[in-house]
N, C-alpha and C positions, 0 to 999 in steps of 0.2 A: 396583176396581182402578183405580188413578191413571194416568191419562194424561201423559205426558210431554210437556213443553211444549219444542217443538219450533219453528225456521222457519216450515215449512210449515205444522202445529196454528195460530199465530198467524196465519199468511194467511189456510186455508183461514175461518176463528173472526172477521178482520174483512169477506172477503168474502161471506157468509152474511148476517152482520149488515147489510150495504149492502147485499144482498138484489139484489145482480150473479153472474153465472155467468163462469164462468172466461173465457169465449168476451168477452165483455163489460170485464173488467178488464185482460188482457192487451190489449185494441184500447187503454186509455189508457195501459197505461204502457209508458215506449221505451226503449229502448236509446242505448246511446253515440251510435250514426249517426243516431238518430231516431227509428230506426223501431218499432214495433209489434211488443213482444214476442209469441210463439210460444202458442197454446191451450196445446197439449199440451208446453210446456218450463212452463207455468205450471202444469200440473197435474202435473209432474213435482215441481216444489218444493211443490205442498203436500202429495206424496205420499212426500216425503224423499230421493227416489231424486236430489234434485241441491240447493243454496243458491247462490244469486249470490253471485259470485265476486267483484263491483264495488261502491266507496260509493255508487255512479251508480246502481244497480241498489236496492240496498240503500234509499236515498232516495228514487225515485220511489213503492216500495209505500209509505213514510210519508206521500208527498202523496199518492196515491191512494186508501190504503184508512184515511190516519189513527189509523195509528197510532204507539206509542210507539217512538221512534227506538232509545234503548236495548235494547229489549227484543230486535228483527230481530238488528244486531249480537250482541250476549249469543248468542243463539242462534244466528245465523250463523258464531263465534267467530271474529269480528272487531273490533278497536280503530278504531272512529271516527278519519280520518286529520283534523287541525286543522292548517291550515297555520301559523298561528300559533301554535303550541308549539315551545318549544326544546327541545333536544336535554336535557340535565337533566330538564326539564316529562316530556318522552315515558316518561324511564324509572320514576318518578314514577307513571305511571301505570300503565305496565306490574306495576310492583312490588303495587301498590292491584289491579290485574284478579289476579290472582297470587293475593293475600290475597282476596279477596271467592270464586273458587272455590276456595281450601282450608274457606274457612266452609261452601259449600254440600255440599260433598264430609263436611264434620265433619257435616252438619245429613243426610244419607243416611245415616249408618251407624246 
């Protein structure tokens, strides 16, 4: 049986590889207001009942767990925001992402 690659599975695998428990990781992840993430919210993320909706939280997972940011953005179904990208370049990024998705779907067929 093939396991699905999800935001939660990446976070869980990275946490386990770091030998940290959920409470420890939650204390290290800071929300936008500077407060730590709650352990129940982290549990929901790891079980794919929730996915962070902000770039800030995704970047916090990258910082704390040393995971690949592109994989987290991809599995969160988000495109990272880069303030330096102009409108035309953003359209190219979106087109490239959609082409990549088509390739992945073709590989699953």
